[in-house]
C-alpha positions as CSV (number, residue, x, y, z in Angstrom):
1,X,-43.0,13.4,-19.6
2,X,-41.8,12.5,-16.1
3,X,-41.8,8.8,-17.2
4,X,-39.6,9.6,-20.2
5,X,-37.1,11.5,-18.0
6,X,-36.9,8.6,-15.5
7,X,-36.3,6.2,-18.3
8,X,-33.5,8.4,-19.7
9,X,-31.9,8.7,-16.3
10,X,-32.0,4.9,-15.8
11,X,-30.4,4.3,-19.2
12,X,-27.7,6.9,-18.5
13,X,-26.9,5.2,-15.1
14,X,-26.6,1.8,-16.9
15,X,-24.2,3.3,-19.5
16,X,-22.1,4.8,-16.8
17,X,-21.8,1.5,-15.0
18,X,-20.8,-0.2,-18.2
19,X,-18.0,2.2,-19.1
20,X,-16.7,3.0,-15.6
21,X,-14.8,-0.3,-15.2
22,X,-12.3,0.0,-18.1
23,X,-11.8,3.7,-17.4
24,X,-10.8,3.1,-13.7
25,X,-8.9,0.0,-14.5
26,X,-6.4,2.1,-16.5
27,X,-5.5,4.0,-13.3
28,X,-2.8,1.6,-12.3
29,X,0.4,2.7,-10.5
30,X,3.1,4.1,-12.8
31,X,6.6,2.8,-11.9
32,X,10.0,4.2,-12.4
33,X,13.1,2.0,-11.8
34,X,16.1,4.1,-10.6
35,X,19.5,3.3,-9.4
36,X,21.2,4.9,-6.4
37,X,25.0,5.0,-6.8
38,X,26.1,7.7,-4.3
39,X,28.0,5.1,-2.2
40,X,31.5,4.8,-3.7
41,X,31.3,1.0,-3.2
42,X,28.3,0.6,-5.5
43,X,28.4,-0.1,-9.2
44,X,28.1,3.3,-11.0
45,X,25.3,4.3,-13.2
46,X,27.5,4.4,-16.4
47,X,28.6,0.8,-16.0
48,X,27.3,-1.9,-18.3
49,X,26.5,-4.0,-15.2
50,X,24.2,-1.2,-14.0
51,X,22.4,-1.1,-17.3
52,X,21.9,-4.9,-17.4
53,X,20.4,-4.9,-13.9
54,X,18.2,-1.9,-14.8
55,X,16.8,-3.6,-17.9
56,X,16.2,-6.9,-16.0
57,X,14.3,-5.2,-13.2
58,X,12.1,-3.3,-15.7
59,X,11.5,-6.5,-17.6
60,X,10.4,-8.5,-14.6
61,X,8.0,-5.8,-13.3
62,X,6.7,-5.2,-16.8
63,X,5.9,-8.9,-17.2
64,X,4.1,-8.7,-13.9
65,X,1.7,-6.2,-15.5
66,X,2.9,-2.8,-14.1
67,X,3.2,0.4,-16.1
68,X,7.0,0.8,-16.5
69,X,8.6,4.0,-17.7
70,X,12.1,4.8,-18.9
71,X,13.8,7.5,-16.8
72,X,15.7,9.0,-19.7
73,X,12.5,9.2,-21.9
74,X,10.3,10.9,-19.2
75,X,13.0,13.3,-18.0
76,X,14.5,14.3,-21.4
77,X,14.7,18.1,-21.8
78,X,14.0,19.0,-18.2
79,X,16.8,17.3,-16.3
80,X,20.5,16.8,-16.8
81,X,21.2,13.4,-18.3
82,X,23.9,10.9,-17.6
83,X,24.7,12.0,-14.0
84,X,26.5,9.5,-11.9
85,X,26.8,9.1,-8.1
86,X,23.3,10.5,-7.5
87,X,22.0,10.8,-3.9
88,X,18.7,9.6,-2.6
89,X,17.4,13.1,-2.4
90,X,18.2,13.8,-6.1
91,X,16.5,10.5,-7.2
92,X,13.3,11.1,-5.2
93,X,13.1,14.8,-6.4
94,X,13.4,13.6,-10.1
95,X,10.6,11.0,-9.5
96,X,8.3,13.5,-7.9
97,X,9.0,16.2,-10.5
98,X,7.9,14.0,-13.5
99,X,4.3,15.0,-14.4
100,X,3.8,13.3,-17.7
101,X,3.2,10.6,-16.8
102,X,2.9,11.1,-13.0
103,X,5.0,8.5,-11.2
104,X,3.4,6.7,-8.3
105,X,6.1,4.3,-7.2
106,X,9.9,4.6,-7.5
107,X,11.8,1.3,-7.4
108,X,15.3,2.2,-6.2
109,X,18.2,-0.3,-6.3
110,X,21.9,-0.5,-5.4
111,X,24.5,-3.0,-6.8
112,X,27.5,-4.1,-4.8
113,X,30.0,-6.3,-6.5
114,X,33.5,-7.6,-5.6
115,X,36.1,-9.8,-7.2
116,X,38.9,-11.5,-5.2
117,X,41.8,-12.8,-7.3
118,X,43.4,-16.0,-6.2
119,X,46.2,-18.0,-7.7
120,X,43.9,-20.7,-9.1
121,X,40.7,-18.7,-9.7
122,X,38.8,-15.4,-9.2
123,X,36.0,-15.3,-6.6
124,X,33.1,-13.1,-7.6
125,X,30.3,-11.9,-5.3
126,X,27.3,-9.7,-6.1
127,X,24.5,-8.2,-4.0
128,X,21.6,-6.1,-5.1
129,X,19.2,-4.4,-2.7
130,X,16.0,-2.8,-3.8
131,X,13.2,-0.8,-2.2
132,X,9.9,0.7,-3.3
133,X,8.8,4.2,-2.4
134,X,5.4,5.8,-2.7
135,X,6.6,9.0,-4.5
136,X,3.7,11.2,-3.5
137,X,3.6,10.4,0.2
138,X,7.2,9.2,0.9
139,X,5.8,5.9,2.4
140,X,8.1,2.9,2.1
141,X,6.2,0.0,0.4
142,X,8.8,-2.8,0.9
143,X,12.3,-3.7,0.3
144,X,14.3,-6.9,-0.4
145,X,17.9,-7.9,-0.9
146,X,19.3,-10.7,-3.1
147,X,22.9,-11.9,-3.2
148,X,24.9,-14.8,-4.6
149,X,24.4,-17.8,-2.3
150,X,28.1,-18.4,-2.5
151,X,31.1,-16.9,-4.3
152,X,31.1,-17.7,-7.9
153,X,34.3,-18.5,-9.9
154,X,35.8,-16.7,-12.8
155,X,39.0,-17.5,-14.7
156,X,42.3,-16.7,-12.9
157,X,43.9,-13.4,-13.8
158,X,40.5,-12.1,-14.9
159,X,41.1,-8.6,-16.3
160,X,38.6,-5.7,-16.1
161,X,36.7,-6.7,-19.2
162,X,36.4,-10.3,-18.0
163,X,35.2,-9.2,-14.5
164,X,32.6,-6.8,-16.0
165,X,31.2,-9.6,-18.2
166,X,31.1,-12.2,-15.3
167,X,29.6,-9.7,-12.8
168,X,27.1,-8.6,-15.4
169,X,25.9,-12.2,-16.0
170,X,25.5,-12.9,-12.3
171,X,23.9,-9.5,-11.6
172,X,21.3,-10.1,-14.3
173,X,20.4,-13.4,-12.8
174,X,19.8,-12.1,-9.3
175,X,18.2,-8.9,-10.6
176,X,15.5,-11.2,-12.0
177,X,14.9,-12.7,-8.6
178,X,14.8,-9.2,-7.0
179,X,12.3,-8.0,-9.6
180,X,10.1,-11.0,-9.1
181,X,10.0,-10.5,-5.3
182,X,9.3,-6.7,-5.5
183,X,6.6,-7.4,-8.1
184,X,4.9,-9.8,-5.8
185,X,5.0,-7.4,-2.9
186,X,3.6,-4.5,-4.9
187,X,0.9,-6.7,-6.6
188,X,-0.4,-7.7,-3.2
189,X,-0.8,-4.0,-2.2
190,X,-2.4,-3.0,-5.5
191,X,-4.7,-6.0,-5.9
192,X,-5.1,-7.4,-2.4
193,X,-6.0,-11.0,-2.1
194,X,-7.6,-11.0,-5.6
195,X,-11.2,-10.7,-4.3
196,X,-11.5,-7.1,-5.5
197,X,-12.2,-6.5,-9.2
198,X,-9.8,-4.5,-11.3
199,X,-12.7,-2.3,-12.4
200,X,-13.3,-0.9,-8.9
201,X,-12.8,2.8,-8.1
202,X,-10.2,1.9,-5.4
203,X,-6.8,0.4,-5.2
204,X,-5.1,-1.4,-2.3
205,X,-2.0,0.7,-2.8
206,X,-1.6,2.9,0.3
207,X,-2.2,6.5,-0.6
208,X,-2.6,9.8,1.2
209,X,-3.7,13.2,0.0
210,X,-3.2,16.7,1.2
211,X,-6.6,18.4,1.0
212,X,-6.5,22.2,1.3
213,X,-9.8,24.1,1.6
214,X,-9.6,27.9,1.1
215,X,-12.3,30.4,2.0
216,X,-14.7,27.9,3.7
217,X,-16.2,28.7,7.1
218,X,-16.1,26.4,10.1
219,X,-19.8,25.5,9.4
220,X,-18.8,24.6,5.8
221,X,-16.0,22.4,7.0
222,X,-18.3,20.5,9.3
223,X,-20.5,19.6,6.4
224,X,-17.5,18.8,4.2
225,X,-16.0,16.4,6.7
226,X,-19.3,14.5,6.8
227,X,-18.8,13.8,3.1
228,X,-15.1,13.0,3.3
229,X,-15.7,10.1,5.6
230,X,-18.2,8.4,3.3
231,X,-16.0,8.5,0.1
232,X,-15.1,5.1,-1.1
233,X,-11.8,3.8,0.1
234,X,-11.7,6.0,3.1
235,X,-9.2,5.0,5.9
236,X,-8.6,8.0,8.1
237,X,-8.1,11.7,8.1
238,X,-6.3,14.2,10.3
239,X,-6.5,18.0,10.4
240,X,-3.1,19.5,10.1
241,X,-4.0,23.2,10.0
242,X,-7.2,25.1,10.7
243,X,-8.1,28.8,10.8
244,X,-11.2,30.9,10.2
245,X,-11.1,30.5,6.4
246,X,-8.5,27.8,5.7
247,X,-8.2,24.1,6.6
248,X,-5.7,21.5,5.6
249,X,-6.5,17.8,6.0
250,X,-4.2,14.8,5.6
251,X,-6.6,12.3,4.0
252,X,-5.7,8.5,3.9
253,X,-7.6,6.5,1.4
254,X,-7.3,3.9,-1.4
255,X,-9.5,6.0,-3.7
256,X,-8.0,6.8,-7.0
257,X,-7.1,10.3,-7.9
258,X,-9.6,10.7,-10.7
259,X,-12.5,9.5,-8.5
260,X,-11.5,11.7,-5.6
261,X,-11.5,14.7,-8.0
262,X,-15.0,13.8,-9.1
263,X,-16.2,13.3,-5.6
264,X,-14.9,16.7,-4.5
265,X,-16.7,18.4,-7.4
266,X,-19.9,16.5,-6.7
267,X,-19.7,17.3,-2.9
268,X,-19.6,21.0,-3.6
269,X,-22.7,20.6,-5.8
270,X,-24.5,18.6,-3.1
271,X,-23.7,21.2,-0.5
272,X,-24.7,24.1,-2.8
273,X,-21.3,25.6,-2.5
274,X,-19.5,27.2,-5.4
275,X,-15.8,26.3,-5.6
276,X,-12.9,25.4,-7.8
277,X,-10.9,22.2,-7.4
278,X,-7.3,22.1,-8.5
279,X,-4.8,19.3,-7.9
280,X,-1.2,18.3,-8.6
281,X,0.5,15.2,-7.4
282,X,-1.3,14.3,-4.2
283,X,-2.4,17.8,-3.2
284,X,-5.9,19.0,-3.9
285,X,-6.7,22.7,-3.4
286,X,-10.4,23.5,-3.1
287,X,-11.1,27.2,-3.3
288,X,-14.5,28.6,-2.4
289,X,-16.0,31.1,-4.8
290,X,-17.8,33.7,-2.7
291,X,-21.1,35.1,-3.8
292,X,-22.2,38.6,-2.8
293,X,-25.1,38.8,-0.4
294,X,-25.1,35.0,-0.1
295,X,-25.8,35.0,3.6
296,X,-29.4,35.0,4.6
297,X,-30.8,38.3,6.0
298,X,-33.7,38.5,8.5
299,X,-37.0,39.4,6.9
300,X,-38.2,42.9,7.7
301,X,-41.8,41.8,8.5
302,X,-40.7,39.1,10.9
303,X,-41.7,41.0,14.0
304,X,-38.3,42.6,14.8
């Protein structure tokens, strides 16, 4: 009977290894490209130039293999649509508030364009700056700026329609360059040097989690910390709050959210602790389920 059980356990382990790779490979970062136009000198969000740049950035990063989502599609019904001159704070709040799907990285760009009319031509110059932000932690993941190497020419007496078309063409061109650079920067952080396999349980994307433990004693926390440091992808952790029954830990790791959730559940089982794990965004709340008369009592016949 024991031999059959051991054989069954071995087969189950092999099956888990076979299916784990594609499941974890699907946990790639979700990206949302957003434009910041609070500066009055930037091209506004309702401009056709803005839309061409937005589409080109999405296309470049989509071709690089990232999961790209349309802002209007994922915020429809919960947020006001078509707002112009949005501040940085509003953009980041929108990205953090989207739950389905959860957004990992916001790609935020600004467009600056100018046209200088001369008697014989119109000089056009375009500059696009972009940066990537880890939505959950606020960490900056890189930035880049692309502009026209020199002023481009448009026809003399170029009216508004003419300028919009010329600026749009040039903006689309340099937006492709910006998207390619940002894609390369992010790909390096996600995939590393390429030695790691896509099926691993970790990602090179910098990540930090806020772990909250409610109802656990100091002795419980000592045991819990011994497990936290052996989880895969562990980088560092820092206690940010501690009391008799509550502890908060800032946990830096490359472990993916699904695996961290499983590890926390398994840790409670290994420690013979009853608890409930909840998480939203990068915050995990682990609540202990107390059991009456759980503490050991001295035996009456122990010579007391």
